[in-house]
C-alpha positions in Angstrom: -1.9 -24.7 11.1 -1.1 -26.4 8.6 -3.5 -24.9 5.6 -5.8 -28.3 4.6 -6.3 -29.2 1.0 -9.5 -28.5 0.9 -9.0 -25.3 1.9 -6.0 -24.8 -0.6 -8.2 -26.0 -3.3 -10.3 -23.1 -2.6 -8.2 -20.5 -2.3 -5.6 -21.0 -4.4 -7.0 -20.9 -7.6 -8.5 -17.1 -6.5 -4.9 -16.0 -6.4 -2.8 -15.1 -9.5 0.3 -13.6 -11.0 0.5 -9.7 -11.8 2.6 -8.5 -14.6 3.1 -4.9 -15.1 5.1 -2.3 -17.4 5.3 1.3 -16.5 6.8 3.8 -18.8 10.7 5.0 -17.4 9.5 8.3 -17.6 6.7 8.2 -15.0 7.4 9.2 -11.7 6.9 5.7 -9.7 10.1 4.5 -12.0 12.8 5.1 -10.1 11.0 4.5 -6.9 9.8 1.1 -7.6 11.0 0.3 -11.5 9.9 -0.1 -14.8 9.1 -3.8 -14.4 6.7 -5.1 -11.9 5.6 -8.8 -10.7 3.1 -8.9 -7.6 0.6 -11.0 -6.6 -3.2 -10.2 -6.4 -6.7 -11.8 -5.3 -9.6 -12.3 -6.9 -12.5 -11.1 -4.8 -15.5 -11.1 -6.7 -17.2 -13.1 -9.3 -17.0 -10.4 -11.5 -12.8 -10.5 -11.8 -12.2 -8.0 -9.1 -8.7 -8.0 -8.3 -7.2 -6.9 -5.1 -3.5 -6.1 -4.6 -0.8 -3.4 -3.1 -0.7 -0.5 -4.8 2.5 0.0 -5.7 2.2 -3.1 -8.0 0.1 -0.9 -10.1 0.7 2.6 -9.7 1.6 4.5 -13.5 0.1 1.3 -15.0 -3.4 1.9 -17.0 -3.3 -2.6 -17.7 -1.5 -5.5 -16.4 -1.3 -8.9 -17.6 -2.8 -11.5 -15.5 -2.1 -14.9 -15.1 -4.3 -17.3 -13.5 -2.7 -20.3 -14.2 0.1 -21.4 -16.2 -1.3 -20.4 -19.5 -4.6 -18.6 -18.8 -2.9 -15.1 -19.3 -5.6 -12.2 -19.7 -5.8 -8.2 -19.6 -6.5 -6.3 -16.1 -7.5 -2.6 -16.1 -6.2 -1.2 -13.6 -10.0 0.7 -12.0 -8.3 1.9 -8.5 -5.9 3.1 -6.8 -6.3 4.5 -2.7 -2.9 5.8 -1.7 -4.4 6.2 1.7 -4.8 2.2 2.4 -2.3 1.6 -0.2 -4.4 -0.7 -2.0 -5.3 -1.1 -5.7 -7.9 -2.6 -7.8 -7.8 -4.3 -11.0 -10.3 -6.2 -13.1 -10.3 -8.7 -16.0 -13.4 -8.9 -18.1 -14.4 -12.1 -18.1 -16.0 -14.0 -15.0 -13.7 -16.3 -13.3 -14.5 -19.2 -11.4 -12.7 -19.0 -8.0 -13.5 -15.7 -5.2 -12.3 -15.4 -1.7 -14.5 -13.6 0.7 -13.2 -10.6 2.6 -13.2 -10.3 6.5 -13.4 -7.4 8.7 -10.3 -6.0 10.5 -12.4 -5.0 13.5 -13.0 -9.3 14.2 -9.3 -9.9 13.6 -7.4 -10.6 16.8 -3.3 -11.5 17.8 -2.6 -15.0 18.1 -5.3 -16.6 15.4 -4.1 -18.8 12.7 -3.5 -17.4 9.8 -1.5 -18.0 5.9 0.1 -16.3 2.5 -0.7 -17.5 -0.9 1.9 -15.8 -3.4 2.6 -16.0 -7.0 6.4 -17.4 -7.5 8.1 -17.9 -10.9 6.9 -21.5 -11.0 3.2 -21.4 -9.1 2.2 -20.7 -6.2 3.6 -21.0 -2.6 2.1 -21.1 0.8 3.2 -20.0 4.4 1.3 -20.2 7.4 1.5 -18.9 11.0 -0.1 -16.5 13.3 -1.3 -12.9 13.3 1.1 -11.2 15.5 -0.6 -7.9 16.2 -3.3 -5.9 14.8 -1.6 -2.0 15.4 -1.0 1.4 14.4 1.7 1.3 11.9 3.5 4.5 10.1 5.7 4.5 7.2 8.9 6.7 6.1 7.0 8.0 3.6 3.5 10.0 3.8 1.3 7.1 5.2 0.0 6.3 8.2 -2.8 3.7 9.2 -4.5 3.3 11.8 -4.8 -0.8 12.1 -2.2 -2.7 10.2 -1.8 -7.0 10.2 1.5 -8.3 11.4 2.2 -11.7 11.4 4.8 -14.3 12.3 5.2 -15.7 8.5 7.3 -14.8 5.9 5.9 -14.2 2.6 7.2 -16.9 -0.1 6.4 -15.3 -3.0 6.0 -11.8 -4.9 3.8 -8.9 -2.7 0.5 -8.3 -2.6 -1.1 -11.4 -2.3 -3.5 -12.3 0.4 -3.2 -13.2 4.0 -5.8 -15.2 5.2 -7.1 -16.6 7.9 -8.2 -20.5 8.7 -11.5 -20.3 7.2 -10.0 -19.0 4.1 -10.6 -15.6 4.2 -9.4 -12.7 3.2 -8.0 -10.2 6.3 -4.7 -8.8 4.6 -3.7 -7.9 1.5 0.8 -8.5 2.0 2.5 -5.4 1.5 5.8 -5.5 3.3 8.4 -7.7 5.0 9.9 -7.0 8.2 11.6 -9.6 8.8 14.7 -7.4 9.7 13.1 -5.5 12.4 11.9 -9.2 13.4 8.3 -8.8 12.6 8.1 -11.0 9.4 5.1 -9.5 7.1 2.5 -7.1 7.5 -0.9 -6.5 6.0 -2.8 -4.0 5.4 -6.4 -5.0 6.1 -8.5 -6.2 2.9 -11.6 -4.8 4.7 -9.8 -1.5 3.5 -10.9 -1.8 0.5 -14.3 -2.5 0.9 -15.7 1.0 -0.5 -13.1 0.9 -3.2 -14.5 -2.9 -4.4 -18.4 -1.6 -3.6 -17.1 1.8 -6.1 -15.9 -0.6 -8.9 -18.9 -2.9 -8.6 -21.6 0.3 -9.0 -19.3 3.0 -11.2 -17.2 0.2 -13.3 -13.4 2.4 -11.1 -12.5 3.7 -8.6 -11.4 7.9 -7.6 -10.6 8.7 -3.9 -13.4 11.2 -2.5 -11.3 13.7 -0.9 -7.3 13.2 -1.7 -4.9 14.0 1.1 -2.6 16.9 1.0 1.0 15.5 0.2 4.2 17.3 -0.1 6.6 14.4 -1.1 8.8 13.9 1.7 10.5 11.3 3.6 11.4 11.2 6.9 12.5 9.5 10.6 12.2 10.1 14.2 15.3 11.6 15.9 15.5 12.3 19.7 11.8 14.1 20.0 12.3 15.5 16.1 11.3 13.9 12.8 14.1 14.6 10.1 13.7 14.7 6.5 15.3 11.3 4.9 14.7 12.8 1.1 12.3 14.4 -0.8 11.0 13.3 -4.4 12.2 14.9 -7.5 9.6 17.6 -8.9 7.5 17.0 -5.5 6.2 20.2 -3.8 8.8 19.6 -1.1 11.6 19.7 -4.2 9.7 23.2 -5.3 9.8 24.5 -1.9 13.8 24.1 -1.6 13.2 21.0 1.6 16.6 18.9 1.7 17.9 15.6 2.9 18.7 16.3 6.7 16.8 19.0 7.2 15.6 19.0 11.0 11.9 19.5 11.4 11.1 22.0 14.2 7.5 23.0 13.4 4.6 22.6 11.2 2.4 25.3 11.0 3.3 26.8 14.4 3.0 23.9 16.4 6.1 21.9 17.7 6.7 18.1 15.7 8.1 15.8 18.0 7.5 12.8 16.2 6.3 11.3 12.8 3.0 10.8 13.2 2.4 14.4 14.7 3.8 15.6 11.2 1.4 13.4 8.8 -1.6 14.1 11.2 -0.7 18.1 10.5 -0.1 17.7 6.6 -3.5 15.9 6.5 -5.2 19.1 8.2 -5.0 21.0 5.7 -6.0 21.1 2.2 -4.1 20.3 -1.3 -3.0 24.2 -2.7 -2.5 25.2 1.2 0.8 26.8 1.7 1.9 24.8 4.6 4.6 26.4 7.0 7.6 24.6 8.0 10.2 25.7 10.3 13.2 23.7 9.9 17.1 23.7 11.3 19.6 23.4 8.3 23.3 24.0 8.5 23.4 26.1 11.7 20.4 27.8 11.0 16.7 27.8 11.3 14.8 28.7 8.4 11.0 29.1 7.2 9.8 27.0 4.5 6.4 27.2 2.6 5.6 24.4 0.8 2.5 24.8 -1.6 0.7 21.1 -0.9 -0.4 18.9 -3.8 -1.9 15.4 -3.9 0.3 12.0 -4.3 -2.8 11.1 -7.0 -2.1 14.3 -9.0 1.9 13.5 -8.8 1.7 9.5 -10.1 -1.4 10.7 -12.6 -3.8 7.8 -11.0 
């Protein structure tokens, strides 16, 4: 699909450039950097902007550029770590917005295009939806539905994935080109509860934050191996180390990463989660007092 001029005139003005500055001391700075640039999409006439959460973690305000010379202050009014989405709001009404389409209606094979901010404006690329499927990441993150497309992101992350009618179906999150899947997007409709709460109360607060250990991991031969442990996280305080092989959680064997995450999320923040690990030729029992990612990053 070559997005029509009419369609681009409708959706491009609703994309914005985001610039965030985060304190060097913030826990996210070592992971994501202290200076971040990305793309956002205006999804309401009231100036509500949807983007990827990594753009705004650790920031209360961001600089929002609607077009060259039109720069406004935006307030970070919501971060949802479960979906990976963030919401920014500017105080003035805006001239353009795009509607959000439910992921349940999205099908593999349908045409789609991306809009992304770059240094000199906006760029567009087009392709097709290749899958709507489960996605799990090496950090404690899993989506029952994630959208992959045969489109290389032409600019900065956080921008919109749109269908042939200009409806937003996803928020561009990751480049998967190295594994032949090009671009992954978080379904935009996952943000609907966030957007409703922001419209109603002015901000979003996660209703029931999940238990979180602060680990990264990968699956290997029917086991899960720790790739790393975030400094000052619950896992670090409990003594977990990169290279630990996780054998069981709360007595239940763990053969893959999804099983690990689902077991962690059955617990509550403040619970002691028992991990059986193999390290340096010995089996150890490690109790980790779970916290929340929201508390760790101060959101």
